[in-house]
C-alpha positions in Angstrom: -43.9 51.7 9.9 -42.9 54.7 12.0 -46.0 56.6 13.1 -44.3 60.0 13.0 -46.0 62.2 10.4 -44.5 65.3 8.8 -47.4 67.0 7.1 -45.5 69.3 4.8 -44.8 67.9 1.3 -41.2 66.6 0.9 -39.3 67.2 -2.3 -36.5 64.7 -2.4 -33.3 64.4 -4.4 -30.7 61.6 -4.7 -27.4 63.1 -5.8 -24.1 61.4 -5.6 -21.0 60.8 -7.7 -19.6 63.3 -10.2 -19.9 67.1 -10.0 -22.4 67.1 -12.9 -25.1 65.5 -10.8 -24.7 68.0 -8.0 -24.8 70.9 -10.5 -28.0 69.5 -11.9 -29.5 69.1 -8.4 -28.6 72.6 -7.4 -30.3 74.0 -10.5 -33.4 71.9 -10.1 -33.8 72.9 -6.5 -33.3 76.6 -7.3 -35.9 76.3 -10.1 -38.4 74.8 -7.7 -37.9 77.7 -5.3 -38.1 80.2 -8.2 -41.5 78.9 -9.2 -42.9 78.3 -5.7 -44.6 81.7 -5.3 -44.6 81.7 -1.5 -42.1 81.3 1.4 -40.4 77.9 1.3 -40.5 77.3 5.0 -44.3 77.3 5.1 -44.8 75.4 1.8 -42.6 72.3 1.6 -39.3 70.8 2.7 -36.4 69.8 0.4 -34.3 66.8 1.2 -31.1 65.8 -0.5 -29.5 62.4 0.0 -25.9 63.0 -1.0 -22.3 62.0 -0.7 -21.2 65.6 -0.9 -23.0 68.2 1.2 -20.8 71.2 0.1 -22.8 72.1 -3.1 -25.9 72.6 -1.0 -24.5 74.9 1.6 -26.2 77.9 0.2 -29.6 76.2 -0.4 -32.4 75.8 2.2 -32.3 72.0 2.2 -32.0 69.1 4.6 -28.9 67.2 3.7 -29.1 63.5 4.4 -25.6 62.1 4.3 -25.3 59.1 1.9 -22.2 57.0 2.6 -20.9 54.5 0.1 -21.8 51.8 2.6 -25.4 52.9 2.8 -25.7 53.3 -1.0 -24.3 49.8 -1.5 -26.7 48.4 1.1 -29.6 50.0 -0.7 -28.6 48.5 -4.0 -28.4 44.9 -2.7 -28.9 42.0 -3.2 -27.6 42.5 -6.8 -25.8 45.8 -6.7 -28.4 47.5 -8.9 -27.9 51.2 -8.2 -31.2 52.4 -9.5 -32.8 50.4 -6.6 -31.6 53.2 -4.3 -34.2 55.6 -5.7 -37.1 53.6 -4.3 -35.4 52.9 -1.0 -34.6 56.6 -0.5 -38.2 57.6 -1.2 -39.5 54.8 1.1 -37.2 56.2 3.9 -38.8 59.6 3.6 -42.3 58.2 3.6 -41.6 56.5 6.9 -41.9 60.0 8.5 -43.8 62.1 5.9 -47.3 62.1 4.7 -46.4 63.1 1.1 -43.2 62.8 -0.8 -41.9 63.2 -4.3 -38.5 62.0 -5.5 -37.3 63.8 -8.6 -34.2 63.1 -10.7 -31.5 65.7 -10.8 -31.8 66.2 -14.6 -35.0 68.2 -14.2 -36.2 71.7 -13.8 -39.5 73.2 -12.8 -41.8 75.1 -15.1 -44.5 75.7 -12.5 -44.8 75.6 -8.7 -43.7 72.3 -7.1 -46.9 72.4 -5.1 -48.8 71.8 -8.3 -47.1 68.4 -8.5 -48.1 67.5 -4.9 -51.7 68.4 -5.7 -51.7 65.4 -8.1 -50.6 62.9 -5.4 -53.8 61.7 -3.9 -54.2 58.5 -1.9 -54.2 55.6 -4.4 -52.3 57.6 -7.0 -48.8 57.4 -8.3 -47.3 60.5 -9.9 -44.7 59.7 -12.5 -42.9 61.9 -15.0 -44.5 60.6 -18.2 -46.1 57.6 -20.0 -43.5 56.4 -22.5 -45.1 53.8 -24.7 -47.2 50.6 -24.6 -45.4 47.5 -23.5 -45.8 45.9 -26.9 -43.5 48.6 -28.4 -40.7 47.3 -26.2 -40.8 43.9 -27.9 -37.1 44.1 -28.9 -36.0 44.6 -25.3 -35.0 41.9 -22.8 -37.8 43.2 -20.5 -40.2 41.9 -23.1 -38.3 39.0 -24.6 -37.5 37.5 -21.2 -40.5 38.5 -19.1 -43.6 39.2 -21.2 -45.0 35.6 -21.4 -44.6 35.0 -17.7 -46.0 38.4 -16.7 -49.0 38.0 -19.0 -49.7 34.5 -17.7 -49.7 35.8 -14.2 -52.0 38.7 -15.1 -49.3 41.2 -14.1 -49.0 42.9 -17.5 -50.3 43.0 -21.0 -49.3 44.6 -24.3 -51.4 47.7 -23.6 -49.7 48.4 -20.3 -48.1 51.9 -20.5 -44.5 52.0 -19.5 -43.6 54.8 -17.1 -40.7 57.2 -16.9 -39.6 57.4 -13.3 -37.9 60.8 -13.4 -40.6 61.7 -10.9 -42.0 59.3 -8.3 -44.6 60.9 -6.0 -46.7 59.0 -3.4 -48.8 59.4 -0.3 -47.6 57.7 2.9 -50.5 55.3 2.8 -49.3 53.9 -0.6 -45.7 53.0 0.5 -46.6 49.4 -0.3 -46.1 50.2 -4.0 -42.4 50.8 -3.3 -42.1 47.6 -1.3 -43.6 45.8 -4.3 -41.4 47.6 -6.9 -38.2 46.8 -4.9 -39.2 43.2 -4.6 -39.8 43.0 -8.4 -36.3 44.5 -9.0 -34.8 41.9 -6.8 -36.7 39.2 -8.5 -36.1 40.2 -12.2 -32.6 41.7 -12.1 -30.8 38.4 -12.5 -32.8 37.6 -15.6 -32.4 41.1 -17.2 -29.1 42.5 -15.8 -28.5 44.6 -18.9 -32.0 46.3 -18.9 -31.2 49.9 -18.1 -34.9 50.7 -17.5 -35.6 47.8 -15.1 -36.2 50.2 -12.2 -39.0 52.1 -14.0 -40.3 48.9 -15.5 -40.8 47.5 -12.0 -42.5 50.7 -10.9 -44.8 50.2 -13.8 -45.6 46.6 -12.8 -46.1 47.6 -9.2 -48.7 50.2 -10.1 -50.4 48.5 -13.0 -54.2 48.1 -12.4 -53.6 48.8 -8.7 -53.1 52.6 -8.7 -54.2 55.6 -10.6 -51.2 57.0 -12.5 -50.7 60.7 -13.3 -47.9 62.4 -15.2 -46.4 65.9 -15.0 -44.7 66.8 -18.2 -46.6 70.1 -18.2 -45.0 71.1 -14.8 -41.4 69.9 -15.0 -38.9 69.4 -17.8 -36.9 66.2 -17.6 -33.9 66.5 -20.0 -33.0 62.8 -20.3 -32.7 63.4 -24.1 -30.3 65.9 -25.6 -28.7 65.9 -22.1 -25.4 67.4 -23.1 -26.9 70.6 -24.3 -28.9 71.1 -21.2 -26.0 70.2 -19.0 -23.9 72.9 -20.6 -26.6 75.5 -19.9 -27.0 74.3 -16.3 -23.2 74.3 -15.7 -23.0 77.9 -17.0 -25.8 78.9 -14.6 -24.0 77.1 -11.7 -20.6 78.6 -12.5 -22.2 82.1 -12.4 -24.4 81.6 -9.3 -23.1 78.8 -7.2 -22.3 81.1 -4.3 -25.7 82.8 -4.3 -28.0 80.4 -6.0 -31.2 82.2 -4.7 -30.2 85.8 -5.4 -32.6 87.8 -7.5 -30.2 87.6 -10.4 -29.8 83.8 -10.1 -33.6 83.2 -10.0 -34.1 85.5 -12.9 -31.5 83.6 -14.9 -33.3 80.4 -14.3 -36.0 81.6 -16.8 -33.2 82.2 -19.3 -32.2 78.5 -19.3 -34.6 77.3 -21.9 -35.4 73.8 -23.3 -34.9 74.8 -27.0 -31.9 73.6 -29.0 -29.7 76.6 -29.6 -29.2 76.4 -33.4 -28.2 79.4 -35.5 -31.1 81.0 -37.4 -31.9 79.5 -40.8 -30.3 82.3 -42.8 -27.1 82.0 -40.8 -27.1 78.2 -41.5 -27.3 79.0 -45.2 -24.4 81.3 -44.9 -22.4 78.6 -43.2 -23.3 76.1 -45.9 -22.2 78.6 -48.6 -18.9 79.3 -46.7 -18.0 75.6 -46.7 -18.6 74.9 -50.4 -15.0 75.6 -51.2 -13.8 73.0 -48.8 -13.0 69.4 -49.8 -16.3 67.4 -49.7 -15.3 65.2 -46.7 -14.7 68.4 -44.5 -17.9 70.3 -45.4 -20.4 68.8 -43.0 -17.9 68.7 -40.1 -17.0 72.4 -40.4 -20.7 73.4 -40.8 -21.5 71.6 -37.5 -18.5 73.2 -35.9 -19.8 76.6 -37.0 -23.1 75.9 -35.2 -21.1 76.2 -32.0 -19.6 79.5 -33.1 -22.8 81.4 -33.5 -23.1 84.4 -31.1 -26.5 83.7 -29.5 -27.9 86.7 -27.5 -28.7 84.3 -24.6 -25.5 83.6 -22.6 -26.7 80.1 -21.7 -27.2 79.2 -25.3 -23.7 80.4 -26.0 -22.5 78.0 -23.3 -23.4 75.1 -25.6 -20.6 75.9 -28.1 -18.3 73.0 -27.1 -21.2 70.5 -27.2 -21.7 71.3 -30.9 -18.0 70.9 -31.5 -17.9 67.5 -29.7 -21.0 66.4 -31.6 -19.4 67.4 -34.9 -16.5 65.1 -34.2 -18.9 62.2 -33.2 -21.0 62.7 -36.3 -17.9 62.7 -38.5 -16.9 59.3 -37.0 -20.4 58.0 -37.4 -20.4 59.0 -41.1 -17.0 57.4 -41.8 -17.6 54.5 -39.5 -14.1 54.9 -38.1 -12.2 57.2 -35.7 -10.6 60.2 -37.3 -7.2 59.4 -38.8 -4.1 60.5 -36.8 -3.5 64.1 -37.5 -6.6 64.5 -39.6 -8.5 67.0 -37.5 -5.3 68.9 -36.8 -4.7 69.2 -40.5 -8.3 70.3 -41.2 -8.5 72.8 -38.4 -5.2 74.4 -39.3 -5.8 74.7 -43.0 -5.7 78.3 -44.2 -9.3 78.2 -45.5 -10.7 76.7 -42.3 -8.8 79.2 -40.2 -10.4 81.9 -42.2 -13.9 80.4 -42.0 -13.7 79.7 -38.2 -12.1 83.1 -37.5 -11.4 84.1 -33.9 -13.0 80.9 -32.6 -10.4 78.6 -34.3 -7.9 78.6 -31.4 -10.7 77.6 -28.9 -12.0 74.9 -31.2 -8.5 73.5 -31.8 -7.7 73.5 -28.1 -11.0 71.8 -27.2 -11.0 69.1 -29.9 -7.2 68.4 -30.3 -5.7 69.3 -26.9 -8.7 68.3 -24.8 -7.4 66.8 -21.5 -8.1 63.1 -21.0 -10.6 62.2 -18.3 
């Protein structure tokens, strides 16, 4: 290993692909700085491995170019792209005493230094404990691997599976990443459809070898209800992308909350009453559409309108177990009663759901 040692903690992101991931990373970085409480230059360094440096031009980060060739090499021998997370962190730890890789779909609720305080030698910092291995009995990671892993003493039913939205390690514990990468290479051919193989291998590499700590009290990882949070983050980015660390931008970070922006209970009752005159098959759909029409006082909650409209369409299809019939939604949304119920929002809803451009 390279003997160079950078003593400042390293906060690391891996951001490539669609604009969404860069928007998430920008917001997460800004939230870290907003909660830091001291000058960044003396506290920690931020590194971003990325295929697109442009979104980070106005942020105090070290951009580490990530070419397609490098990313493909890091995902070999099986082309497993989550393998790149562990390789990227290992690269940083070659030159740094302390490093933490965090997924882009996160934001800080406390100083990032509080996370680094939990990374002691012999300790792995993860995002969260998920569940005991036994509760994954329906997955290929259990069905295909459990008997073998138990026989080798590598796992048991009580082993707590980890969420790897955060991976924090001391340089002296880089061997854990060597082991997790080797396990991915070994088990991917047997469980190629296991979405969580990467964090499962992290779990195996750490089990009974390292202390494990979590940090759900310090960061929010919005891997569930992702579309609502992405809408809020996108609205923040659209507003502040050119000055992401201005006082206004940092103040707005605290306005991007984790709560689901539903209308108040009384408003939901009014929506229910308003839809009673509709044909039965339309009622729930229009009620859910109305959830996106509520005029929240928080601008970032208002930005979730189209997410509610999309969800209403998906829920309709789930209830009927079939796609909407040709012309069905056009007819519903253009009916006189629904035009009255939806009011001034009707044209925007129609444009979003019916004339939405294909991706």
